[in-house]
N, C-alpha and C positions, 0 to 999 in steps of 0.2 A: 366148206362144202360147196361144190359146183352144182347149180340147178338150171334146167332149161328155162329160157324166157318164153312166155306164152306168145302166141301169134299176134295178139292185139298190141302188147307192149313192144314186140319186135317191129311191128309196123311203124310205131311212133319213132323208134330209133332209126330205122332205115329211111324214113321219109324226111328226116332232118337234114338240113344243109345250112350254109352260112346265112342265106336269106330267110330261112324258116327255123329258128331255134324252137324246139318243141317242149318248152317248159312253161308251167303255170306259176303264178306268183301271188303274193299278198302283201299289202302294206297295212301295218297296224300302228295306231297312235296311242300312247299311254300318257296319263297324267301322273306325275310323281306323287307319292304318298306324303302326307303331312310330315314335316320335320326332316325331309330328305336333305342330305348334305351336298356339298359341292362335288363330291366324288360318287354321287349316286349312279350316274350312267355307267361308270366303270364297274361298279358293283353289279349293276344289272347285267352287263356284258359277261362278267366273270361267272355269275350264276348260270347264265345260258351256256357258257363254254365248258364249265367244270362239272359236267354230268358224270356221275360215278360209273355208269355203264351205258353204252349206246345200243339202241334197239337194232336188231339184225337188218331191218329194212334200210337203215341209214349207213350200213357198213358194206353193202355190196355194189359192185359196178359191172357193166356189161363187158363181155370178153368173147372174142372169136379167134380161133386159130386152127391149124391143121389137126391138133390133138382133139378138137371138138368137132371135127369133120365139117368145119365151116358153119356150124350151128351157133347161134347166139346163146350165150349162157350168162347167168349171174355168178360172179366169183367174189368171195370176200376180199376186201382190201387189207392185205397183210401189213401195209405201212400206213394205216389210217392216221390222219393228222387232223385233229379237231380244230386246230387254229386255221387250217385252210378253209374249213367249212363255216365256222362261226367267226365273224369279223367285226371289228369296232371301227366305225367311220364317223366323220364329222362334216357338217355342212359349212360352206363358206359364208361369210357375212353377206347380207344381213340375216340369213337364216330364216327366210320366209318359206311358205308352202311351195312357192315357185322353185326355190333351190332344191327342196326335197323331191318334188316331182321330177325335176331334171336329173337328179342323181338316180332315182328309181328307173327312169327311162334308159339311162346308160347301163345300169346293172342288168336290166331286162334284155338288153340287146346282145349280150355275150353268151356264147354257147357254153354248156357244161361239158367238160372233157370226160371221155369214156374211161380214162385211166384211174379215175377216182369215183367214189359214190356221187350220184347225180343230184346234189342239193347244196344250197348255200343259205346262210342267214346273216344279215348285216344289222347290227345294233347301231343306230344313228343318233348322234347328239348334235347340238348347235342350233336347235330351233329357238328363235328369239322369244317365243311364248313359254319356253321351259319344258315343253312336252318331249317325250322320247319316242322315236320311231323305230320300227323293226320291219325290214323288207326281207322276205324269204322267197326262194324259188326252188321248185322241185320238178324234175323231168316227168313228163306225162307217162313215161314208161313205168315209173314207180307208183304214182298216184294221179288220179284225175283232179280237176280243179275243186270239185265238191269235197272229195275226200281230204284234200290238202287243207281246205278251210276248216273242216271238222277236226282234223288232227291238231291244228293249232288251237282251236277252241277247247279241245278235250282237256288241256292242262290249266284252263282258267277256272275261277271259282266265283260264286256270287257273294262270298264272304270277304269283305275288305281287310279283315284282320288275320286271315289265314296266311301262314308262311311255310317255307320249306317245299314250295311247289316245284315240280320238275320242268325241265325244258321239253319241248315237243318231241325231240329226238332221243330222250332218255329212255332206257329200258326199264319197264315196270312189269313185275311178274303177273299182276292182275290183268295186263293187256293180253288176253288169250287169243285174240283175233288179229291177224295182220292188217294194218291200215290199208294196204294196197288192194285188198279184196273189194273190188268195186261193186257196189250194190245200188241199183236205182232206188231213190226215195220216192215217196208218193208224189212229190212235186217237181223233182229235178233229177237229171242225170247227165253224164257227159255224152253229148250226141255223137262225138267222134268215135265212140265205142259201139254205137248201135249196130253197125254192120257185123262186128265180131260177135256180139251177143246173139244177134239173129241167126248167124251161121251156126254157132255152137248149139243153139236150141233146136234149130230146124233139122240139123243132122241127126239129133237124137230122137226126134219126135216126128216121124214121117206122116202120121195120120193128121196131125195138126197142120203140117206144112202143105198137105194136099189141098187145103182151102185157100192157098195163096193166089192162084190164078184169078179167082173171082174177086178177091180184094184188089188185085192189081188192075183188073178191068175197071172196077169202080173208081179207083184212084186216077187212072188215065182219063176216064170220061170227065171227071171234075177238072182235071188239069187242062184238057183241051178246051173246055168251056171257060177257062180262066177263073174257076171257082177255087176256094181254099181247100187244099188237101196237103198231103205230105210230099207232093211232087209239084214243082213249079216249071211251067214252060214259057212264062211271059215276063220274067224279070228283065228290066231294061239294062242297057250298058251304061255304067256310070264311071266317074273318075275313081271310085272306090274299088272297082273290079279290074285291076291291072296287076302287072308284076310288081313285086315289092322288093325292098332291100332289107338288110339285116338290122338296120337302125330303127329304134322304137321311140315313140312318144307316148307318154302316159299322162292322163288327166283324171282327176278324181274330185268328187264333191258329194255332199249328202243333203237330203231334204227331209223334213219331218213327214213321217208316215201319216200323221193326222191330216196334213194337207192333201196328200194323195188319196187317202181313204175318203176325205170329204168330197173330192171331185167324183169319185166312184159312186158314193152314196147319192149324190145329187143327180147323177146322170144314169143310174141303174147299170153301171159297168163295174168291172173288177179292178183290183189294184194292178194286175198284170196289164189290163187294157190301158190304164192310165200311164203306166211306165212306157209301154210301146208308143202311146200317143205323144208323150214327152219327147221320145227319140224321133218320132216322125216329124214333129214340128221343128225340132232342132236341126235335123238333117235337111229339111226343106229350106230353112233359113241359111244354113251353111252353104248348100249347093247354089242357092240364089246368089249369095255373095261371090261365089266362084264362077258364076255364069255357066253353071253346069247341071241345072235341074232338068231331068228328062220329063217329057210330057206324060209318060205313063207312070203309074204308081210304083214306088220302090217296093221290094218284097223282102220281108224279114223272116229268117228262120228262127222260130221260137220254140224251145223245148217246153212241153206241157206234160203234166201228170193227170191221169184220169183212171176211173175204174173201168177196166175192160169187161166185156160181157162174159158170162159163165164159160169156163173152159175146162176141158177134161185133163189139162196139164197139171200134174202135181208140182206146185211152185212155191218157193219160199216167199215170193212176193205177195202172197195172199190175195191175188186177183188184181193188184195194182199194176199199171203199165205206164211206161213213159215213152213218149214219141215226139216227133217234130212236126209242126205245121208251118206252112209257108204263108205268112200273113200279109195281106194287101195293106200297106201302110197309109194309103190315102194321101201321099205327098203331092199329088196333083191338085188337091183341094186347098183353097186359100183359107177356109174357115176352120178354126180349131175344133169346134163342136162337130162339124161334118167329118173331120178326120177321126175323132174319137168314135163317132157312131159307126163309121166304116170299119174301123179296127175291131170294134166289138162284134159286129156282124161277122166279120171274117174269122175271128177267134171262135165264136159260137159254132159257126159252120164247120170249121176244122175239127173241133172237139167232137161234134156230133158224128162226123165222118169216121174218126178214129174209134169212137166208143162202140161202133158196130162190129169192130174187129176183135180178135183174140190177141193176147199179148204177143205171140209169135208174129202174127200178121202186122201188128203195130210196129214191132221192131224191124220187120222186113221192109215195110213200106217206107218207114223213116230212113232206113239205110239206103233204099233206092233213091230217095230224095237227096241223100248226101253224096251219092256216087259221082255226079258231075263235078261237084266241088273238089273231089279228090283226084279224079282222072284228068280234068282239064289242065291243072298245073303240071301233072306228071307228064302229059303229052305235049306240053308247051303250046297249048291252044287258047290261052287267055287272050281276049281281044278278037278271036276268030269266031268262037261260038258264044252265045249268050250265057251269062252267069246263071246258075240255078236259083240264086237269091243274091241280094245286095249286101246284107249285113246280118250278123248274128246278134240277137238280143236275148240274154239269159237272166233269170231272176232266181237267185238262190236264197231260200229262207235261212235266217240266222237267229241267234239268241234274242229273245224279246226283253231281257232284263240286263242290268249293268253287271259286267264281269270284271274280275281283277286278276292280276298275276303278282303274287307276293306283295300285295298292298297297292300296286300301281293300277290305276283305273284305266281300262280299255275305253277310249273315247271315240274310236273310229276304226273301221276295218274295210279295206278296199281291194277287190280282186284285180289281178292282172292276168290277161289271157293270151291266146295265140293267134295273131294274124297269119294268114297263109297266102300263097300266090293266088291272085285273083280275088281275094277277100281281105282287103287291107285294113279293115276296121272291125273290132270286136267290142261289144258293149255288154258288160256283165255287172249285175247289181246284186247286192246282198243286204238284207234287212238286219239291223242291230239296234236294240235299245231305243225303239221309237223312231229310228231314222231309216231311210232308204239310201244306201251308199252306192254310188255309181262309180265304176272303174272303166275308163275308155282306153283301150290299147290299140295303137295304129302304127302303120309304117310312117316314119318321120318324113319321108320324101313324097310318098303317094297321097298322104292325108296331111297337107300342110296346115299349119295353124290349128292343130287339133284342139287346143285349149279353148278356142272360141265356141266349141260345142257346149261347154259348161254354161256360158252366158246364154246361149240359145235354149238350153234345157230349162234354165231358170225363167226365161221369158215365156216359154211355152207353158210351164206350170201356172204362171200368173194368168196367161191367156185362157187356159182351161178353167181356172177358177172364175174368171170374169164371165165366160160363156155359160158356166153352170150356175151363175147367180150367187156365188159365194162372196 
């Protein structure tokens, strides 16, 4: 059955090129169950591959021809080959995390072909500590990053003895809702879709959209004064904001949530504030090494969730709204405590500005803030105009307890995201089982030695702890 592709998904497909593959990914690490034999990884792979029936989401691919009047549609793959999508790989010796991240970097660099369903999964063996890795990637036209992570987590269990668990792409009758139906959570959503959400909502609710001019004027006033809002006019030019290549570098590491919460508790700040402060200090140190630190503060685009004020809109969101604020990162400040305080003030100011708006206005203002990031690379104007922000920093809540897949314990989960032209670095974090897992995805050429940022993140957390008196 052929179905039309909605405008938001079509935009991701049409925006893609060799330099900008538009898929999201995830790296998961599993510890083998007790008594696992030498052939365990092969068995793990075969359980993933041999799904009895594949969910419709994973069977369709984009198609456009004269018979569709040039319109992009989803068409079922009549020659679906599960072995093309689920693959078994092995690391070269010595099988360190370094080799694993290098493999994930290469896998994340290649585009997904339109002639097949837009997803892949790679079961990876050969880690010298005995763990099993799985890298998955899915086109953003199918699911956003948050939905992709939740889809993978949906087949996990807190019971280490449970067996017979399905692969994420297996069809289950009880899954009545398609995973691709993107829905903003209370704390996170895909910001690249804000413009589509705002447009669809505003077209249907003209009375609510009538309040947009006032919200726009307030947003512009704050932006002109260089105050935090959903629109930035003062982001400096940096080496991160250039044209990119299609080659990717991925770096990942986790830190105990207890340490991050400890800094927040001692300083009266939030976990998200501390995460942004870690990134701020790490980017400051990295750019100093590269002799490329601008005098002005870097600006981060940070998705936030908040309760919007009472609205007359009948919404399934229950009054929750997700938006983007452009946070002053304080990278011009040498003291880590000063940076954290500046970030906290900026985050509070931005949330207060958005909390005075309705959900439609929040979406519209956030989409307005995204427009320069989208239009600049399309018009080939990067380097000519200032970037709307310098880096994206997202924090996606994950499971708080230990999870398993057929007895294999999930010990780490790390997101891979989408750098775009003019925005060569994306930092996405997800919490899992007492840890905050950082995934850094960047252009291999534009952001050289990306892995050094992991050392700088660790150094900055230690510096924040010292400044907080911990």
